[in-house]
PDB file with one MODEL, atoms N, CA, C and O in Angstrom:
MODEL        1
ATOM      1  N   UNK A   1      56.663   5.739  -7.774  1.00  0.00           N
ATOM      2  CA  UNK A   1      57.097   5.038  -8.881  1.00  0.00           C
ATOM      3  C   UNK A   1      57.463   5.533 -10.213  1.00  0.00           C
ATOM      4  O   UNK A   1      56.631   6.100 -10.921  1.00  0.00           O
ATOM      5  N   UNK A   2      58.884   5.307 -10.646  1.00  0.00           N
ATOM      6  CA  UNK A   2      58.463   5.896 -12.320  1.00  0.00           C
ATOM      7  C   UNK A   2      58.567   4.718 -13.217  1.00  0.00           C
ATOM      8  O   UNK A   2      59.128   3.735 -12.733  1.00  0.00           O
ATOM      9  N   UNK A   3      58.174   4.645 -14.310  1.00  0.00           N
ATOM     10  CA  UNK A   3      58.021   3.501 -15.025  1.00  0.00           C
ATOM     11  C   UNK A   3      57.884   4.370 -16.660  1.00  0.00           C
ATOM     12  O   UNK A   3      57.466   5.418 -17.153  1.00  0.00           O
ATOM     13  N   UNK A   4      58.733   2.767 -17.110  1.00  0.00           N
ATOM     14  CA  UNK A   4      59.189   4.004 -19.166  1.00  0.00           C
ATOM     15  C   UNK A   4      58.331   2.595 -19.806  1.00  0.00           C
ATOM     16  O   UNK A   4      58.026   1.641 -19.091  1.00  0.00           O
ATOM     17  N   UNK A   5      58.182   2.635 -20.511  1.00  0.00           N
ATOM     18  CA  UNK A   5      57.682   1.452 -21.277  1.00  0.00           C
ATOM     19  C   UNK A   5      57.504   2.164 -23.042  1.00  0.00           C
ATOM     20  O   UNK A   5      57.063   3.253 -23.407  1.00  0.00           O
ATOM     21  N   UNK A   6      57.931   1.274 -23.645  1.00  0.00           N
ATOM     22  CA  UNK A   6      57.497   1.448 -25.627  1.00  0.00           C
ATOM     23  C   UNK A   6      56.057   0.895 -25.280  1.00  0.00           C
ATOM     24  O   UNK A   6      55.516   0.433 -24.276  1.00  0.00           O
ATOM     25  N   UNK A   7      55.695   1.159 -26.574  1.00  0.00           N
ATOM     26  CA  UNK A   7      53.752   0.618 -26.743  1.00  0.00           C
ATOM     27  C   UNK A   7      54.468   0.981 -28.312  1.00  0.00           C
ATOM     28  O   UNK A   7      55.440   1.522 -28.839  1.00  0.00           O
ATOM     29  N   UNK A   8      52.917   0.083 -28.665  1.00  0.00           N
ATOM     30  CA  UNK A   8      53.284   1.083 -30.350  1.00  0.00           C
ATOM     31  C   UNK A   8      51.154   0.772 -31.215  1.00  0.00           C
ATOM     32  O   UNK A   8      50.352  -0.162 -31.226  1.00  0.00           O
ATOM     33  N   UNK A   9      51.184   2.070 -31.702  1.00  0.00           N
ATOM     34  CA  UNK A   9      49.865   2.502 -31.848  1.00  0.00           C
ATOM     35  C   UNK A   9      49.243   1.533 -33.145  1.00  0.00           C
ATOM     36  O   UNK A   9      48.974   1.820 -34.311  1.00  0.00           O
ATOM     37  N   UNK A  10      49.189   0.790 -32.693  1.00  0.00           N
ATOM     38  CA  UNK A  10      48.080  -0.086 -33.765  1.00  0.00           C
ATOM     39  C   UNK A  10      47.117   0.134 -34.933  1.00  0.00           C
ATOM     40  O   UNK A  10      46.990  -0.260 -36.093  1.00  0.00           O
ATOM     41  N   UNK A  11      46.241   1.293 -33.715  1.00  0.00           N
ATOM     42  CA  UNK A  11      44.666   2.275 -35.070  1.00  0.00           C
ATOM     43  C   UNK A  11      44.970   2.326 -36.331  1.00  0.00           C
ATOM     44  O   UNK A  11      46.066   2.886 -36.361  1.00  0.00           O
ATOM     45  N   UNK A  12      44.624   2.054 -37.473  1.00  0.00           N
ATOM     46  CA  UNK A  12      45.063   2.244 -38.950  1.00  0.00           C
ATOM     47  C   UNK A  12      44.506   3.333 -38.959  1.00  0.00           C
ATOM     48  O   UNK A  12      43.610   3.247 -39.798  1.00  0.00           O
ATOM     49  N   UNK A  13      44.515   5.008 -38.201  1.00  0.00           N
ATOM     50  CA  UNK A  13      44.620   5.946 -38.332  1.00  0.00           C
ATOM     51  C   UNK A  13      45.375   7.410 -37.329  1.00  0.00           C
ATOM     52  O   UNK A  13      45.242   8.614 -37.108  1.00  0.00           O
ATOM     53  N   UNK A  14      46.353   5.991 -36.931  1.00  0.00           N
ATOM     54  CA  UNK A  14      46.860   6.506 -35.831  1.00  0.00           C
ATOM     55  C   UNK A  14      46.033   7.048 -34.440  1.00  0.00           C
ATOM     56  O   UNK A  14      44.906   6.656 -34.136  1.00  0.00           O
ATOM     57  N   UNK A  15      47.004   8.236 -33.504  1.00  0.00           N
ATOM     58  CA  UNK A  15      46.256   8.596 -32.895  1.00  0.00           C
ATOM     59  C   UNK A  15      45.844   9.509 -32.757  1.00  0.00           C
ATOM     60  O   UNK A  15      46.004  10.334 -31.858  1.00  0.00           O
ATOM     61  N   UNK A  16      45.025   9.516 -33.942  1.00  0.00           N
ATOM     62  CA  UNK A  16      43.842  10.300 -33.848  1.00  0.00           C
ATOM     63  C   UNK A  16      42.598  11.211 -32.894  1.00  0.00           C
ATOM     64  O   UNK A  16      42.710  11.279 -31.670  1.00  0.00           O
ATOM     65  N   UNK A  17      41.632  11.763 -33.509  1.00  0.00           N
ATOM     66  CA  UNK A  17      40.962  12.895 -32.049  1.00  0.00           C
ATOM     67  C   UNK A  17      40.368  11.401 -30.889  1.00  0.00           C
ATOM     68  O   UNK A  17      40.734  11.122 -29.747  1.00  0.00           O
ATOM     69  N   UNK A  18      39.538  10.839 -31.632  1.00  0.00           N
ATOM     70  CA  UNK A  18      39.143   8.977 -31.096  1.00  0.00           C
ATOM     71  C   UNK A  18      39.966   8.863 -30.170  1.00  0.00           C
ATOM     72  O   UNK A  18      39.572   9.142 -29.038  1.00  0.00           O
ATOM     73  N   UNK A  19      41.334   8.426 -30.363  1.00  0.00           N
ATOM     74  CA  UNK A  19      42.440   7.337 -29.949  1.00  0.00           C
ATOM     75  C   UNK A  19      42.722   8.393 -27.888  1.00  0.00           C
ATOM     76  O   UNK A  19      42.776   8.060 -26.704  1.00  0.00           O
ATOM     77  N   UNK A  20      42.827  10.014 -28.943  1.00  0.00           N
ATOM     78  CA  UNK A  20      43.374  11.037 -28.104  1.00  0.00           C
ATOM     79  C   UNK A  20      42.303  11.494 -27.041  1.00  0.00           C
ATOM     80  O   UNK A  20      42.705  12.240 -26.149  1.00  0.00           O
ATOM     81  N   UNK A  21      40.968  11.114 -27.051  1.00  0.00           N
ATOM     82  CA  UNK A  21      40.254  11.727 -26.543  1.00  0.00           C
ATOM     83  C   UNK A  21      39.965  10.642 -25.225  1.00  0.00           C
ATOM     84  O   UNK A  21      39.735  11.081 -24.098  1.00  0.00           O
ATOM     85  N   UNK A  22      40.012   9.112 -25.540  1.00  0.00           N
ATOM     86  CA  UNK A  22      39.849   7.939 -24.868  1.00  0.00           C
ATOM     87  C   UNK A  22      40.900   7.882 -24.015  1.00  0.00           C
ATOM     88  O   UNK A  22      40.685   7.358 -22.922  1.00  0.00           O
ATOM     89  N   UNK A  23      42.426   8.462 -24.345  1.00  0.00           N
ATOM     90  CA  UNK A  23      43.867   8.690 -23.602  1.00  0.00           C
ATOM     91  C   UNK A  23      43.804   9.733 -21.985  1.00  0.00           C
ATOM     92  O   UNK A  23      44.378   9.422 -20.941  1.00  0.00           O
ATOM     93  N   UNK A  24      42.842  11.129 -22.232  1.00  0.00           N
ATOM     94  CA  UNK A  24      42.979  11.479 -21.784  1.00  0.00           C
ATOM     95  C   UNK A  24      41.875  11.404 -20.739  1.00  0.00           C
ATOM     96  O   UNK A  24      41.992  11.776 -19.571  1.00  0.00           O
ATOM     97  N   UNK A  25      40.401  10.689 -21.498  1.00  0.00           N
ATOM     98  CA  UNK A  25      39.200  10.463 -20.273  1.00  0.00           C
ATOM     99  C   UNK A  25      39.941   9.240 -19.306  1.00  0.00           C
ATOM    100  O   UNK A  25      40.011   9.334 -18.081  1.00  0.00           O
ATOM    101  N   UNK A  26      40.421   8.205 -20.009  1.00  0.00           N
ATOM    102  CA  UNK A  26      41.063   7.480 -18.499  1.00  0.00           C
ATOM    103  C   UNK A  26      42.751   7.947 -17.898  1.00  0.00           C
ATOM    104  O   UNK A  26      43.504   7.427 -17.075  1.00  0.00           O
ATOM    105  N   UNK A  27      42.850   9.151 -18.758  1.00  0.00           N
ATOM    106  CA  UNK A  27      43.961   9.541 -17.261  1.00  0.00           C
ATOM    107  C   UNK A  27      43.010  11.081 -16.248  1.00  0.00           C
ATOM    108  O   UNK A  27      43.412  11.938 -15.461  1.00  0.00           O
ATOM    109  N   UNK A  28      42.148  10.866 -16.628  1.00  0.00           N
ATOM    110  CA  UNK A  28      41.189  12.220 -15.886  1.00  0.00           C
ATOM    111  C   UNK A  28      41.476  11.702 -13.627  1.00  0.00           C
ATOM    112  O   UNK A  28      41.793  12.365 -12.639  1.00  0.00           O
ATOM    113  N   UNK A  29      41.021   9.852 -13.941  1.00  0.00           N
ATOM    114  CA  UNK A  29      40.896   9.186 -12.019  1.00  0.00           C
ATOM    115  C   UNK A  29      42.397   9.667 -11.659  1.00  0.00           C
ATOM    116  O   UNK A  29      42.634  10.139 -10.547  1.00  0.00           O
ATOM    117  N   UNK A  30      43.345   9.535 -12.593  1.00  0.00           N
ATOM    118  CA  UNK A  30      44.545   8.180 -12.307  1.00  0.00           C
ATOM    119  C   UNK A  30      45.501   9.941 -11.449  1.00  0.00           C
ATOM    120  O   UNK A  30      45.044  11.083 -11.486  1.00  0.00           O
ATOM    121  N   UNK A  31      46.925   9.457 -10.754  1.00  0.00           N
ATOM    122  CA  UNK A  31      47.232  11.149 -10.201  1.00  0.00           C
ATOM    123  C   UNK A  31      48.814  11.017 -10.570  1.00  0.00           C
ATOM    124  O   UNK A  31      49.489  11.998 -10.258  1.00  0.00           O
ATOM    125  N   UNK A  32      49.383  10.105 -11.094  1.00  0.00           N
ATOM    126  CA  UNK A  32      50.360  10.067 -11.912  1.00  0.00           C
ATOM    127  C   UNK A  32      50.549  11.200 -13.087  1.00  0.00           C
ATOM    128  O   UNK A  32      49.654  11.865 -13.609  1.00  0.00           O
ATOM    129  N   UNK A  33      51.690  11.231 -13.309  1.00  0.00           N
ATOM    130  CA  UNK A  33      51.720  12.374 -14.438  1.00  0.00           C
ATOM    131  C   UNK A  33      52.641  11.472 -15.455  1.00  0.00           C
ATOM    132  O   UNK A  33      53.707  10.863 -15.368  1.00  0.00           O
ATOM    133  N   UNK A  34      51.325  11.796 -16.800  1.00  0.00           N
ATOM    134  CA  UNK A  34      52.141  11.050 -17.824  1.00  0.00           C
ATOM    135  C   UNK A  34      52.117  11.573 -19.497  1.00  0.00           C
ATOM    136  O   UNK A  34      51.387  12.157 -20.299  1.00  0.00           O
ATOM    137  N   UNK A  35      53.266  11.011 -19.408  1.00  0.00           N
ATOM    138  CA  UNK A  35      54.660  12.070 -20.744  1.00  0.00           C
ATOM    139  C   UNK A  35      54.474  10.536 -21.050  1.00  0.00           C
ATOM    140  O   UNK A  35      54.359   9.543 -20.333  1.00  0.00           O
ATOM    141  N   UNK A  36      54.502  10.870 -23.170  1.00  0.00           N
ATOM    142  CA  UNK A  36      54.094  10.385 -24.451  1.00  0.00           C
ATOM    143  C   UNK A  36      55.918  11.088 -25.108  1.00  0.00           C
ATOM    144  O   UNK A  36      56.201  12.279 -24.979  1.00  0.00           O
ATOM    145  N   UNK A  37      56.654  10.314 -25.600  1.00  0.00           N
ATOM    146  CA  UNK A  37      58.199  10.718 -26.009  1.00  0.00           C
ATOM    147  C   UNK A  37      58.025  10.081 -28.241  1.00  0.00           C
ATOM    148  O   UNK A  37      58.513   8.953 -28.307  1.00  0.00           O
ATOM    149  N   UNK A  38      57.768  10.321 -28.973  1.00  0.00           N
ATOM    150  CA  UNK A  38      57.636  10.300 -30.185  1.00  0.00           C
ATOM    151  C   UNK A  38      58.732  11.604 -30.954  1.00  0.00           C
ATOM    152  O   UNK A  38      58.719  12.818 -30.753  1.00  0.00           O
ATOM    153  N   UNK A  39      59.242  11.132 -31.480  1.00  0.00           N
ATOM    154  CA  UNK A  39      60.278  11.667 -32.358  1.00  0.00           C
ATOM    155  C   UNK A  39      60.801  12.687 -32.162  1.00  0.00           C
ATOM    156  O   UNK A  39      60.839  13.681 -32.888  1.00  0.00           O
ATOM    157  N   UNK A  40      61.573  12.385 -30.418  1.00  0.00           N
ATOM    158  CA  UNK A  40      61.529  13.707 -30.157  1.00  0.00           C
ATOM    159  C   UNK A  40      61.360  14.413 -29.828  1.00  0.00           C
ATOM    160  O   UNK A  40      62.423  14.895 -29.438  1.00  0.00           O
ATOM    161  N   UNK A  41      60.542  15.061 -29.620  1.00  0.00           N
ATOM    162  CA  UNK A  41      58.952  15.687 -29.015  1.00  0.00           C
ATOM    163  C   UNK A  41      58.557  14.755 -27.676  1.00  0.00           C
ATOM    164  O   UNK A  41      58.304  13.579 -27.939  1.00  0.00           O
ATOM    165  N   UNK A  42      58.463  15.226 -26.028  1.00  0.00           N
ATOM    166  CA  UNK A  42      57.787  14.622 -25.079  1.00  0.00           C
ATOM    167  C   UNK A  42      56.309  15.528 -24.589  1.00  0.00           C
ATOM    168  O   UNK A  42      56.526  16.483 -23.844  1.00  0.00           O
ATOM    169  N   UNK A  43      55.152  15.313 -24.899  1.00  0.00           N
ATOM    170  CA  UNK A  43      53.955  15.812 -23.968  1.00  0.00           C
ATOM    171  C   UNK A  43      53.622  15.014 -23.005  1.00  0.00           C
ATOM    172  O   UNK A  43      53.906  13.863 -22.671  1.00  0.00           O
ATOM    173  N   UNK A  44      52.877  15.961 -22.576  1.00  0.00           N
ATOM    174  CA  UNK A  44      51.789  15.807 -21.515  1.00  0.00           C
ATOM    175  C   UNK A  44      50.724  15.538 -22.337  1.00  0.00           C
ATOM    176  O   UNK A  44      50.143  16.178 -23.213  1.00  0.00           O
ATOM    177  N   UNK A  45      50.539  13.916 -21.623  1.00  0.00           N
ATOM    178  CA  UNK A  45      49.512  13.279 -22.036  1.00  0.00           C
ATOM    179  C   UNK A  45      47.938  13.057 -21.777  1.00  0.00           C
ATOM    180  O   UNK A  45      47.110  12.159 -21.925  1.00  0.00           O
ATOM    181  N   UNK A  46      47.974  13.908 -21.475  1.00  0.00           N
ATOM    182  CA  UNK A  46      46.365  15.046 -20.591  1.00  0.00           C
ATOM    183  C   UNK A  46      45.890  15.740 -21.932  1.00  0.00           C
ATOM    184  O   UNK A  46      44.810  15.901 -22.501  1.00  0.00           O
ATOM    185  N   UNK A  47      47.053  16.032 -22.137  1.00  0.00           N
ATOM    186  CA  UNK A  47      46.054  17.110 -22.818  1.00  0.00           C
ATOM    187  C   UNK A  47      46.791  16.758 -24.493  1.00  0.00           C
ATOM    188  O   UNK A  47      47.881  16.616 -25.047  1.00  0.00           O
ATOM    189  N   UNK A  48      44.898  16.748 -24.841  1.00  0.00           N
ATOM    190  CA  UNK A  48      44.537  16.079 -26.241  1.00  0.00           C
ATOM    191  C   UNK A  48      45.224  16.452 -26.986  1.00  0.00           C
ATOM    192  O   UNK A  48      45.975  15.707 -27.616  1.00  0.00           O
ATOM    193  N   UNK A  49      45.142  18.401 -27.218  1.00  0.00           N
ATOM    194  CA  UNK A  49      45.691  18.444 -28.611  1.00  0.00           C
ATOM    195  C   UNK A  49      47.279  18.238 -28.146  1.00  0.00           C
ATOM    196  O   UNK A  49      48.206  18.382 -28.943  1.00  0.00           O
ATOM    197  N   UNK A  50      47.387  18.028 -27.325  1.00  0.00           N
ATOM    198  CA  UNK A  50      49.090  17.876 -27.273  1.00  0.00           C
ATOM    199  C   UNK A  50      49.813  16.089 -28.103  1.00  0.00           C
ATOM    200  O   UNK A  50      50.831  15.791 -28.728  1.00  0.00           O
ATOM    201  N   UNK A  51      48.725  15.424 -27.677  1.00  0.00           N
ATOM    202  CA  UNK A  51      48.212  14.580 -28.427  1.00  0.00           C
ATOM    203  C   UNK A  51      48.732  14.342 -29.173  1.00  0.00           C
ATOM    204  O   UNK A  51      49.869  13.871 -29.143  1.00  0.00           O
ATOM    205  N   UNK A  52      47.596  14.763 -30.805  1.00  0.00           N
ATOM    206  CA  UNK A  52      46.704  15.092 -31.686  1.00  0.00           C
ATOM    207  C   UNK A  52      48.126  15.506 -32.067  1.00  0.00           C
ATOM    208  O   UNK A  52      48.611  14.749 -32.909  1.00  0.00           O
ATOM    209  N   UNK A  53      49.294  16.963 -31.493  1.00  0.00           N
ATOM    210  CA  UNK A  53      50.666  17.483 -32.479  1.00  0.00           C
ATOM    211  C   UNK A  53      51.788  16.159 -32.636  1.00  0.00           C
ATOM    212  O   UNK A  53      52.688  16.113 -33.475  1.00  0.00           O
ATOM    213  N   UNK A  54      51.543  15.319 -31.812  1.00  0.00           N
ATOM    214  CA  UNK A  54      52.672  14.112 -32.612  1.00  0.00           C
ATOM    215  C   UNK A  54      52.700  13.373 -34.020  1.00  0.00           C
ATOM    216  O   UNK A  54      53.481  12.731 -34.723  1.00  0.00           O
ATOM    217  N   UNK A  55      51.411  13.834 -34.020  1.00  0.00           N
ATOM    218  CA  UNK A  55      50.805  12.900 -35.522  1.00  0.00           C
ATOM    219  C   UNK A  55      51.728  11.784 -35.746  1.00  0.00           C
ATOM    220  O   UNK A  55      52.554  11.721 -36.656  1.00  0.00           O
ATOM    221  N   UNK A  56      51.404  10.452 -34.359  1.00  0.00           N
ATOM    222  CA  UNK A  56      51.461   9.717 -34.977  1.00  0.00           C
ATOM    223  C   UNK A  56      49.955   8.760 -35.556  1.00  0.00           C
ATOM    224  O   UNK A  56      48.764   8.493 -35.391  1.00  0.00           O
ATOM    225  N   UNK A  57      51.683   8.483 -36.640  1.00  0.00           N
ATOM    226  CA  UNK A  57      50.569   6.921 -37.253  1.00  0.00           C
ATOM    227  C   UNK A  57      50.844   5.524 -36.808  1.00  0.00           C
ATOM    228  O   UNK A  57      51.534   5.114 -35.875  1.00  0.00           O
ATOM    229  N   UNK A  58      50.094   4.857 -37.756  1.00  0.00           N
ATOM    230  CA  UNK A  58      50.071   3.364 -37.171  1.00  0.00           C
ATOM    231  C   UNK A  58      51.109   2.443 -36.881  1.00  0.00           C
ATOM    232  O   UNK A  58      50.975   1.529 -37.695  1.00  0.00           O
ATOM    233  N   UNK A  59      52.050   2.219 -36.161  1.00  0.00           N
ATOM    234  CA  UNK A  59      53.079   1.093 -36.440  1.00  0.00           C
ATOM    235  C   UNK A  59      54.119   2.058 -35.427  1.00  0.00           C
ATOM    236  O   UNK A  59      55.130   1.572 -34.919  1.00  0.00           O
ATOM    237  N   UNK A  60      53.721   3.434 -35.230  1.00  0.00           N
ATOM    238  CA  UNK A  60      54.419   4.001 -34.456  1.00  0.00           C
ATOM    239  C   UNK A  60      54.946   3.867 -33.076  1.00  0.00           C
ATOM    240  O   UNK A  60      53.964   3.484 -32.439  1.00  0.00           O
ATOM    241  N   UNK A  61      55.957   3.969 -32.249  1.00  0.00           N
ATOM    242  CA  UNK A  61      56.710   2.651 -31.037  1.00  0.00           C
ATOM    243  C   UNK A  61      56.296   4.261 -30.563  1.00  0.00           C
ATOM    244  O   UNK A  61      56.030   5.100 -31.423  1.00  0.00           O
ATOM    245  N   UNK A  62      56.273   4.608 -28.990  1.00  0.00           N
ATOM    246  CA  UNK A  62      56.082   5.979 -28.212  1.00  0.00           C
ATOM    247  C   UNK A  62      56.374   5.244 -27.007  1.00  0.00           C
ATOM    248  O   UNK A  62      56.068   4.091 -26.702  1.00  0.00           O
ATOM    249  N   UNK A  63      57.079   6.198 -26.327  1.00  0.00           N
ATOM    250  CA  UNK A  63      57.352   5.536 -24.738  1.00  0.00           C
ATOM    251  C   UNK A  63      56.810   6.626 -24.237  1.00  0.00           C
ATOM    252  O   UNK A  63      56.887   7.804 -24.586  1.00  0.00           O
ATOM    253  N   UNK A  64      56.175   6.029 -23.260  1.00  0.00           N
ATOM    254  CA  UNK A  64      55.169   6.450 -22.481  1.00  0.00           C
ATOM    255  C   UNK A  64      55.963   6.135 -21.385  1.00  0.00           C
ATOM    256  O   UNK A  64      56.412   5.048 -21.023  1.00  0.00           O
ATOM    257  N   UNK A  65      56.129   7.884 -20.643  1.00  0.00           N
ATOM    258  CA  UNK A  65      56.933   8.208 -19.306  1.00  0.00           C
ATOM    259  C   UNK A  65      56.043   8.296 -17.862  1.00  0.00           C
ATOM    260  O   UNK A  65      55.544   9.415 -17.738  1.00  0.00           O
ATOM    261  N   UNK A  66      55.778   7.520 -16.919  1.00  0.00           N
ATOM    262  CA  UNK A  66      54.505   7.453 -15.886  1.00  0.00           C
ATOM    263  C   UNK A  66      55.970   7.178 -14.373  1.00  0.00           C
ATOM    264  O   UNK A  66      56.921   6.489 -14.005  1.00  0.00           O
ATOM    265  N   UNK A  67      54.744   8.828 -13.935  1.00  0.00           N
ATOM    266  CA  UNK A  67      55.684   9.046 -12.642  1.00  0.00           C
ATOM    267  C   UNK A  67      54.690   9.598 -11.479  1.00  0.00           C
ATOM    268  O   UNK A  67      54.186  10.716 -11.371  1.00  0.00           O
ATOM    269  N   UNK A  68      54.567   8.399 -10.605  1.00  0.00           N
ATOM    270  CA  UNK A  68      53.649   9.717  -9.034  1.00  0.00           C
ATOM    271  C   UNK A  68      52.933   7.509  -8.668  1.00  0.00           C
ATOM    272  O   UNK A  68      52.999   6.433  -9.263  1.00  0.00           O
ATOM    273  N   UNK A  69      52.572   7.851  -7.846  1.00  0.00           N
ATOM    274  CA  UNK A  69      51.999   6.475  -7.087  1.00  0.00           C
ATOM    275  C   UNK A  69      50.787   5.164  -7.343  1.00  0.00           C
ATOM    276  O   UNK A  69      50.413   4.150  -6.754  1.00  0.00           O
ATOM    277  N   UNK A  70      50.499   5.855  -8.501  1.00  0.00           N
ATOM    278  CA  UNK A  70      49.808   4.474  -8.850  1.00  0.00           C
ATOM    279  C   UNK A  70      50.308   4.304 -10.477  1.00  0.00           C
ATOM    280  O   UNK A  70      49.569   3.865 -11.357  1.00  0.00           O
ATOM    281  N   UNK A  71      51.445   4.658 -10.649  1.00  0.00           N
ATOM    282  CA  UNK A  71      52.576   4.165 -11.578  1.00  0.00           C
ATOM    283  C   UNK A  71      51.753   2.773 -12.749  1.00  0.00           C
ATOM    284  O   UNK A  71      51.557   2.723 -13.964  1.00  0.00           O
ATOM    285  N   UNK A  72      51.535   2.042 -11.862  1.00  0.00           N
ATOM    286  CA  UNK A  72      51.543   0.907 -12.522  1.00  0.00           C
ATOM    287  C   UNK A  72      50.072   0.403 -12.382  1.00  0.00           C
ATOM    288  O   UNK A  72      49.896  -0.791 -12.625  1.00  0.00           O
ATOM    289  N   UNK A  73      49.483   0.815 -12.185  1.00  0.00           N
ATOM    290  CA  UNK A  73      48.059   0.647 -12.734  1.00  0.00           C
ATOM    291  C   UNK A  73      47.573   1.588 -13.802  1.00  0.00           C
ATOM    292  O   UNK A  73      46.435   1.521 -14.265  1.00  0.00           O
ATOM    293  N   UNK A  74      48.388   2.384 -14.141  1.00  0.00           N
ATOM    294  CA  UNK A  74      47.878   3.230 -14.804  1.00  0.00           C
ATOM    295  C   UNK A  74      48.669   3.123 -15.907  1.00  0.00           C
ATOM    296  O   UNK A  74      48.571   4.096 -16.655  1.00  0.00           O
ATOM    297  N   UNK A  75      49.236   2.478 -16.175  1.00  0.00           N
ATOM    298  CA  UNK A  75      50.623   1.938 -16.808  1.00  0.00           C
ATOM    299  C   UNK A  75      49.723   0.570 -17.808  1.00  0.00           C
ATOM    300  O   UNK A  75      49.500   0.358 -19.000  1.00  0.00           O
ATOM    301  N   UNK A  76      49.391  -0.181 -16.358  1.00  0.00           N
ATOM    302  CA  UNK A  76      48.386  -1.307 -17.539  1.00  0.00           C
ATOM    303  C   UNK A  76      46.997  -1.120 -17.985  1.00  0.00           C
ATOM    304  O   UNK A  76      46.435  -1.917 -18.736  1.00  0.00           O
ATOM    305  N   UNK A  77      46.282   0.274 -17.366  1.00  0.00           N
ATOM    306  CA  UNK A  77      45.416   0.398 -18.327  1.00  0.00           C
ATOM    307  C   UNK A  77      45.224   1.740 -19.936  1.00  0.00           C
ATOM    308  O   UNK A  77      44.423   1.966 -20.843  1.00  0.00           O
ATOM    309  N   UNK A  78      46.784   2.369 -19.325  1.00  0.00           N
ATOM    310  CA  UNK A  78      47.679   3.070 -20.563  1.00  0.00           C
ATOM    311  C   UNK A  78      47.323   1.883 -22.055  1.00  0.00           C
ATOM    312  O   UNK A  78      46.545   1.908 -23.009  1.00  0.00           O
ATOM    313  N   UNK A  79      48.951   0.438 -21.280  1.00  0.00           N
ATOM    314  CA  UNK A  79      49.034  -0.185 -22.771  1.00  0.00           C
ATOM    315  C   UNK A  79      47.761  -0.899 -22.498  1.00  0.00           C
ATOM    316  O   UNK A  79      47.466  -1.291 -23.628  1.00  0.00           O
ATOM    317  N   UNK A  80      46.886  -1.284 -21.753  1.00  0.00           N
ATOM    318  CA  UNK A  80      45.875  -2.243 -22.329  1.00  0.00           C
ATOM    319  C   UNK A  80      45.066  -1.591 -22.913  1.00  0.00           C
ATOM    320  O   UNK A  80      44.015  -2.075 -23.332  1.00  0.00           O
ATOM    321  N   UNK A  81      45.402  -0.371 -23.053  1.00  0.00           N
ATOM    322  CA  UNK A  81      43.784   0.821 -24.017  1.00  0.00           C
ATOM    323  C   UNK A  81      45.160   0.346 -25.163  1.00  0.00           C
ATOM    324  O   UNK A  81      44.501  -0.549 -25.692  1.00  0.00           O
ATOM    325  N   UNK A  82      46.032   0.302 -25.643  1.00  0.00           N
ATOM    326  CA  UNK A  82      46.645   0.401 -27.012  1.00  0.00           C
ATOM    327  C   UNK A  82      46.507  -0.799 -27.413  1.00  0.00           C
ATOM    328  O   UNK A  82      46.145  -0.755 -28.589  1.00  0.00           O
ATOM    329  N   UNK A  83      46.644  -2.267 -26.913  1.00  0.00           N
ATOM    330  CA  UNK A  83      46.442  -2.636 -26.889  1.00  0.00           C
ATOM    331  C   UNK A  83      45.172  -3.844 -27.978  1.00  0.00           C
ATOM    332  O   UNK A  83      45.174  -4.784 -28.773  1.00  0.00           O
ATOM    333  N   UNK A  84      43.990  -2.615 -27.002  1.00  0.00           N
ATOM    334  CA  UNK A  84      43.151  -2.566 -27.779  1.00  0.00           C
ATOM    335  C   UNK A  84      42.421  -2.469 -28.803  1.00  0.00           C
ATOM    336  O   UNK A  84      41.471  -2.874 -29.474  1.00  0.00           O
ATOM    337  N   UNK A  85      43.577  -1.495 -28.586  1.00  0.00           N
ATOM    338  CA  UNK A  85      42.591   0.084 -29.938  1.00  0.00           C
ATOM    339  C   UNK A  85      42.144   0.688 -29.618  1.00  0.00           C
ATOM    340  O   UNK A  85      41.445   1.072 -30.556  1.00  0.00           O
ATOM    341  N   UNK A  86      41.870   1.383 -28.588  1.00  0.00           N
ATOM    342  CA  UNK A  86      41.087   1.850 -27.838  1.00  0.00           C
ATOM    343  C   UNK A  86      39.876   1.848 -28.300  1.00  0.00           C
ATOM    344  O   UNK A  86      39.430   2.971 -28.537  1.00  0.00           O
ATOM    345  N   UNK A  87      38.979   0.696 -28.574  1.00  0.00           N
ATOM    346  CA  UNK A  87      38.321   0.391 -28.931  1.00  0.00           C
ATOM    347  C   UNK A  87      37.738  -0.136 -30.396  1.00  0.00           C
ATOM    348  O   UNK A  87      36.795  -0.915 -30.527  1.00  0.00           O
ATOM    349  N   UNK A  88      38.510   0.463 -31.466  1.00  0.00           N
ATOM    350  CA  UNK A  88      38.223   1.090 -32.126  1.00  0.00           C
ATOM    351  C   UNK A  88      38.674  -0.907 -33.397  1.00  0.00           C
ATOM    352  O   UNK A  88      38.773  -0.905 -34.624  1.00  0.00           O
ATOM    353  N   UNK A  89      38.781  -1.819 -32.745  1.00  0.00           N
ATOM    354  CA  UNK A  89      39.079  -3.392 -33.387  1.00  0.00           C
ATOM    355  C   UNK A  89      37.795  -3.035 -34.034  1.00  0.00           C
ATOM    356  O   UNK A  89      37.253  -3.826 -34.807  1.00  0.00           O
TER     357      UNK A  89
ENDMDL
END
């Protein structure tokens, strides 16, 4: 199953090291392939360096693409993490 959804970066410092590490950790037990697209660049969301190289600032709109058997659950966890600002509220 393939899912595509836009999420908004709400963290005041954008997708910096702490949220990037949280994303990678959240995706470790998941089987689906996860990609982020921002400003015409698509990266593998399992790579902390790739997430940091996106340089997504606060209020950036990122397109999340998830493809795999657990795509729905993975998308739910990821969207929730973005909404909760990765615990930085």
